[in-house]
VEXTIDO-777725 format. One record per atom (N, C-alpha, C): residue number from 1; residue in one letter; x, y, z. Coordinates in steps of 0.02 Angstrom, whole numbers, plus 32768, in hexadecimal, padded with zeros to 4 digits. Example, Ala and Ser with C-alpha at 12.3 -4.5 7.8 and 13.67 -1.06 7.14 Angstrom:
2
<1; "A"; <8294; 7EE4; 8186>>,
<1; "A"; <8267; 7F1F; 8186>>,
<1; "A"; <8294; 7F5B; 8186>>,
<2; "S"; <8282; 7F90; 8162>>,
<2; "S"; <82AC; 7FCB; 8165>>,
<2; "S"; <8285; 8002; 818A>>,
***
This chain:
90
<1; "M"; <A3D3; 0753; FADA>>,
<1; "M"; <A3CB; 071C; FAC2>>,
<1; "M"; <A377; 070B; FA8E>>,
<2; "V"; <A395; 0700; FA62>>,
<2; "V"; <A33D; 06F9; FA3C>>,
<2; "V"; <A331; 06B5; FA4A>>,
<3; "T"; <A2F7; 06A1; FA61>>,
<3; "T"; <A2DC; 065E; FA6B>>,
<3; "T"; <A2A1; 065C; FA3F>>,
<4; "P"; <A285; 0621; FA31>>,
<4; "P"; <A244; 060B; FA12>>,
<4; "P"; <A211; 0633; FA3B>>,
<5; "D"; <A20C; 0630; FA77>>,
<5; "D"; <A1D8; 0652; FA8A>>,
<5; "D"; <A1E0; 069E; FA80>>,
<6; "F"; <A216; 06C5; FA92>>,
<6; "F"; <A215; 0714; FA83>>,
<6; "F"; <A1F9; 071A; FA26>>,
<7; "V"; <A21B; 06EC; F9FD>>,
<7; "V"; <A202; 06F6; F9B6>>,
<7; "V"; <A1A9; 06F3; F9B8>>,
<8; "T"; <A197; 06B9; F9D6>>,
<8; "T"; <A151; 06A9; F9CF>>,
<8; "T"; <A130; 06EB; F9FD>>,
<9; "N"; <A144; 0700; FA33>>,
<9; "N"; <A128; 073C; FA44>>,
<9; "N"; <A12D; 0774; FA24>>,
<10; "F"; <A167; 0780; F9FC>>,
<10; "F"; <A15E; 07D1; F9DA>>,
<10; "F"; <A141; 07BF; F996>>,
<11; "A"; <A138; 078E; F97F>>,
<11; "A"; <A10A; 0776; F948>>,
<11; "A"; <A0BE; 0777; F957>>,
<12; "A"; <A0A2; 0769; F994>>,
<12; "A"; <A069; 0771; F9B4>>,
<12; "A"; <A055; 07B0; F9C5>>,
<13; "E"; <A07F; 07D3; F9E1>>,
<13; "E"; <A084; 0816; F9F4>>,
<13; "E"; <A072; 0850; F9A9>>,
<14; "G"; <A09A; 0844; F975>>,
<14; "G"; <A09A; 0855; F934>>,
<14; "G"; <A05A; 0851; F915>>,
<15; "L"; <A03A; 0814; F922>>,
<15; "L"; <9FFF; 07F4; F8F4>>,
<15; "L"; <9FCF; 082C; F924>>,
<16; "W"; <9FD3; 0822; F95F>>,
<16; "W"; <9F95; 083E; F990>>,
<16; "W"; <9F84; 0892; F976>>,
<17; "M"; <9FCD; 08AE; F971>>,
<17; "M"; <9FCA; 0909; F959>>,
<17; "M"; <9FA6; 08FA; F914>>,
<18; "Y"; <9FB3; 08C7; F8EC>>,
<18; "Y"; <9FA3; 08D2; F89A>>,
<18; "Y"; <9F54; 08CA; F8A9>>,
<19; "L"; <9F33; 08AE; F8C9>>,
<19; "L"; <9EF5; 08A0; F8CA>>,
<19; "L"; <9EC8; 08EC; F8F8>>,
<20; "L"; <9EF2; 08FD; F922>>,
<20; "L"; <9ED1; 0939; F944>>,
<20; "L"; <9ECC; 0961; F91C>>,
<21; "I"; <9F14; 096B; F8E8>>,
<21; "I"; <9F08; 09AA; F8B5>>,
<21; "I"; <9ED9; 0999; F872>>,
<22; "A"; <9EDF; 0959; F865>>,
<22; "A"; <9EAF; 0953; F82E>>,
<22; "A"; <9E67; 094A; F841>>,
<23; "G"; <9E5C; 093C; F889>>,
<23; "G"; <9E08; 0926; F899>>,
<23; "G"; <9DD2; 0958; F88B>>,
<24; "P"; <9DE5; 09A7; F89F>>,
<24; "P"; <9DA7; 09CF; F887>>,
<24; "P"; <9D8F; 09E3; F847>>,
<25; "M"; <9DC2; 09D8; F819>>,
<25; "M"; <9DBB; 09CD; F7C7>>,
<25; "M"; <9D94; 098E; F7BF>>,
<26; "L"; <9DA3; 0955; F7DD>>,
<26; "L"; <9D82; 0917; F7C3>>,
<26; "L"; <9D43; 0924; F7DB>>,
<27; "G"; <9D30; 0928; F820>>,
<27; "G"; <9D04; 093E; F836>>,
<27; "G"; <9CC9; 094F; F811>>,
<28; "F"; <9CDC; 0995; F804>>,
<28; "F"; <9CAD; 09BE; F7D8>>,
<28; "F"; <9CA4; 099D; F794>>,
<29; "G"; <9CC6; 0987; F778>>,
<29; "G"; <9CC9; 096B; F737>>,
<29; "G"; <9C99; 0933; F742>>,
<30; "L"; <9C92; 0901; F77A>>,
<30; "L"; <9C71; 08DC; F77A>>,
<30; "L"; <9C22; 08E9; F78B>>,
<31; "V"; <9C14; 0921; F7A9>>,
<31; "V"; <9BD3; 093A; F7BF>>,
<31; "V"; <9BB5; 0949; F78D>>,
<32; "V"; <9BDF; 097F; F762>>,
<32; "V"; <9BBE; 0998; F718>>,
<32; "V"; <9BB9; 095F; F6E6>>,
<33; "G"; <9BF3; 0924; F6E1>>,
<33; "G"; <9BCD; 08F4; F6C3>>,
<33; "G"; <9B86; 08D0; F6C7>>,
<34; "V"; <9B79; 08B7; F707>>,
<34; "V"; <9B5C; 089C; F722>>,
<34; "V"; <9B0A; 08BB; F6FE>>,
<35; "A"; <9B10; 0900; F719>>,
<35; "A"; <9ADB; 0927; F71E>>,
<35; "A"; <9AD0; 0930; F6BB>>,
<36; "V"; <9AF6; 0933; F6A2>>,
<36; "V"; <9AE8; 0935; F645>>,
<36; "V"; <9AC6; 08F6; F632>>,
<37; "S"; <9AF8; 08BC; F651>>,
<37; "S"; <9AE0; 0877; F647>>,
<37; "S"; <9A92; 087E; F661>>,
<38; "I"; <9A75; 0894; F696>>,
<38; "I"; <9A38; 087B; F6AF>>,
<38; "I"; <9A0A; 08AB; F671>>,
<39; "F"; <9A1D; 08F4; F663>>,
<39; "F"; <9A04; 0919; F643>>,
<39; "F"; <99F3; 08F1; F5FF>>,
<40; "Q"; <9A33; 08D9; F5EE>>,
<40; "Q"; <9A13; 08B8; F59B>>,
<40; "Q"; <99EF; 088A; F5A0>>,
<41; "A"; <99F9; 0850; F5E2>>,
<41; "A"; <99CC; 081B; F5E4>>,
<41; "A"; <9977; 083D; F5FA>>,
<42; "V"; <9978; 0876; F607>>,
<42; "V"; <994D; 087B; F604>>,
<42; "V"; <9906; 0899; F5D8>>,
<43; "T"; <9942; 08BF; F5A9>>,
<43; "T"; <992F; 08E1; F573>>,
<43; "T"; <9934; 08BF; F52B>>,
<44; "S"; <994E; 0880; F538>>,
<44; "S"; <995B; 084F; F4F3>>,
<44; "S"; <9975; 0877; F4D5>>,
<45; "I"; <99B1; 08AD; F4DC>>,
<45; "I"; <99DF; 08C6; F4AB>>,
<45; "I"; <9A27; 08AF; F4BC>>,
<46; "Q"; <9A3A; 087D; F489>>,
<46; "Q"; <9A73; 0847; F480>>,
<46; "Q"; <9AB9; 087E; F45A>>,
<47; "E"; <9AB6; 08AC; F45E>>,
<47; "E"; <9AEA; 08CC; F44B>>,
<47; "E"; <9B2F; 08CC; F479>>,
<48; "M"; <9B63; 08B0; F44A>>,
<48; "M"; <9B96; 08A3; F480>>,
<48; "M"; <9BC0; 08ED; F488>>,
<49; "T"; <9BC2; 090C; F462>>,
<49; "T"; <9BF3; 094F; F463>>,
<49; "T"; <9BD5; 098B; F4A8>>,
<50; "L"; <9B8B; 0972; F4BB>>,
<50; "L"; <9B74; 098A; F4ED>>,
<50; "L"; <9B90; 096F; F52D>>,
<51; "T"; <9BA6; 0947; F532>>,
<51; "T"; <9BD8; 093E; F57B>>,
<51; "T"; <9C10; 0951; F583>>,
<52; "F"; <9C2F; 0970; F552>>,
<52; "F"; <9C89; 0971; F549>>,
<52; "F"; <9C78; 09C4; F55E>>,
<53; "I"; <9C53; 09EC; F54B>>,
<53; "I"; <9C54; 0A34; F552>>,
<53; "I"; <9C51; 0A4B; F5A1>>,
<54; "P"; <9C16; 0A31; F5C2>>,
<54; "P"; <9C05; 0A3D; F5F6>>,
<54; "P"; <9C3E; 0A2D; F635>>,
<55; "K"; <9C52; 09E5; F626>>,
<55; "K"; <9C90; 09D4; F64C>>,
<55; "K"; <9CCD; 09FB; F649>>,
<56; "I"; <9CD2; 0A10; F618>>,
<56; "I"; <9D26; 0A3C; F5FA>>,
<56; "I"; <9D18; 0A74; F630>>,
<57; "L"; <9CD3; 0AA8; F628>>,
<57; "L"; <9CC2; 0ADD; F640>>,
<57; "L"; <9CCA; 0ACE; F69C>>,
<58; "A"; <9CBA; 0A8A; F6B5>>,
<58; "A"; <9CB6; 0A77; F6EC>>,
<58; "A"; <9CFF; 0A7C; F70C>>,
<59; "V"; <9D23; 0A5F; F6E8>>,
<59; "V"; <9D63; 0A5A; F711>>,
<59; "V"; <9D89; 0A90; F700>>,
<60; "M"; <9D82; 0ABF; F6CB>>,
<60; "M"; <9D9E; 0AFE; F6D2>>,
<60; "M"; <9D8C; 0B2D; F6EF>>,
<61; "I"; <9D48; 0B19; F70C>>,
<61; "I"; <9D2F; 0B4D; F74A>>,
<61; "I"; <9D55; 0B2E; F798>>,
<62; "S"; <9D63; 0AF0; F7A4>>,
<62; "S"; <9D76; 0AD6; F7D6>>,
<62; "S"; <9DBB; 0AE7; F7D8>>,
<63; "I"; <9DE3; 0AE7; F7A0>>,
<63; "I"; <9E1D; 0B00; F7A1>>,
<63; "I"; <9E21; 0B3D; F7B9>>,
<64; "L"; <9E0A; 0B78; F7A6>>,
<64; "L"; <9DEA; 0BB6; F7C1>>,
<64; "L"; <9DF0; 0BCB; F800>>,
<65; "I"; <9DBD; 0B9D; F80F>>,
<65; "I"; <9DB0; 0B8D; F861>>,
<65; "I"; <9DE9; 0B7D; F877>>,
<66; "F"; <9E07; 0B50; F87C>>,
<66; "F"; <9E2A; 0B2D; F89D>>,
<66; "F"; <9E7D; 0B2D; F89C>>,
<67; "F"; <9E7A; 0B62; F869>>,
<67; "F"; <9EBC; 0B68; F864>>,
<67; "F"; <9EF6; 0B7F; F88B>>,
<68; "P"; <9EE3; 0BB0; F8B5>>,
<68; "P"; <9F10; 0BD3; F8EF>>,
<68; "P"; <9F26; 0B91; F920>>,
<69; "W"; <9EE0; 0B76; F92C>>,
<69; "W"; <9EE9; 0B35; F962>>,
<69; "W"; <9F1F; 0AFE; F93B>>,
<70; "M"; <9F14; 0AED; F909>>,
<70; "M"; <9F2D; 0AB8; F8D3>>,
<70; "M"; <9F90; 0AC4; F8DA>>,
<71; "I"; <9F9E; 0B1A; F8D4>>,
<71; "I"; <9FCF; 0B41; F8CC>>,
<71; "I"; <9FFD; 0B1F; F900>>,
<72; "E"; <9FDB; 0B3F; F938>>,
<72; "E"; <9FF2; 0B37; F98B>>,
<72; "E"; <9FF8; 0AF5; F98C>>,
<73; "M"; <9FDB; 0AC2; F97D>>,
<73; "M"; <9FEB; 0A82; F99A>>,
<73; "M"; <A01A; 0A71; F96C>>,
<74; "M"; <A02D; 0A71; F927>>,
<74; "M"; <A054; 0A64; F909>>,
<74; "M"; <A0BB; 0A7A; F926>>,
<75; "L"; <A09C; 0AC6; F935>>,
<75; "L"; <A0ED; 0AD8; F948>>,
<75; "L"; <A0F2; 0ACB; F991>>,
<76; "S"; <A0CD; 0AC1; F9B2>>,
<76; "S"; <A0DA; 0A9C; FA00>>,
<76; "S"; <A0E1; 0A5A; F9EC>>,
<77; "Y"; <A0DB; 0A32; F9D2>>,
<77; "Y"; <A0F7; 09EB; F9BF>>,
<77; "Y"; <A127; 09EB; F995>>,
<78; "T"; <A145; 0A16; F967>>,
<78; "T"; <A17F; 0A26; F95D>>,
<78; "T"; <A1C1; 0A41; F983>>,
<79; "A"; <A196; 0A6A; F9AF>>,
<79; "A"; <A1CC; 0A87; F9EB>>,
<79; "A"; <A1E5; 0A47; FA06>>,
<80; "K"; <A1B4; 0A22; FA29>>,
<80; "K"; <A1C1; 09F1; FA53>>,
<80; "K"; <A1F2; 09C3; FA3A>>,
<81; "I"; <A1E0; 09B5; F9F0>>,
<81; "I"; <A21A; 0989; F9CE>>,
<81; "I"; <A262; 09A1; F9CB>>,
<82; "I"; <A25C; 09E8; F9C2>>,
<82; "I"; <A2A9; 0A04; F9BD>>,
<82; "I"; <A2D1; 0A01; FA03>>,
<83; "I"; <A2A3; 0A15; FA2F>>,
<83; "I"; <A2B4; 0A19; FA74>>,
<83; "I"; <A2D5; 09CF; FA8B>>,
<84; "N"; <A2BE; 09AC; FA77>>,
<84; "N"; <A2D5; 0952; FAA3>>,
<84; "N"; <A304; 0951; FA6F>>,
<85; "I"; <A314; 0966; FA36>>,
<85; "I"; <A34C; 0941; FA0A>>,
<85; "I"; <A37D; 0921; FA23>>,
<86; "P"; <A3A7; 093C; FA52>>,
<86; "P"; <A3E4; 0935; FA6C>>,
<86; "P"; <A3CB; 08F5; FAA9>>,
<87; "M"; <A396; 08EF; FAB1>>,
<87; "M"; <A370; 08B2; FAEB>>,
<87; "M"; <A36F; 086B; FAB3>>,
<88; "Y"; <A357; 087C; FA79>>,
<88; "Y"; <A347; 0838; FA4A>>,
<88; "Y"; <A392; 0830; FA27>>,
<89; "I"; <A3C1; 0853; FA2A>>,
<89; "I"; <A3FE; 083B; FA13>>,
<89; "I"; <A422; 0822; FA4A>>,
<90; "K"; <A410; 0820; FA90>>,
<90; "K"; <A44C; 0809; FAAF>>,
<90; "K"; <A445; 07A8; FAA4>>,
***
């Protein structure tokens, strides 16, 4: 039987999985963004496009590094949901 507690736990688990999968990319982007901002402050270069290219590259590199782990996490989460469908519909 679907209860409010079940729905809350299901949503919380989904959000936690989202944070786990997106975390490495966001972390890499954050670190590179702070480094570029410090570089701009030190050199007084205020070019707006200078921040985008390094962040995009950092996120792409982090996707390449963490892709196998992210796929494994998504597959296991999806398999768990599919396997538990009979329990969810009771």
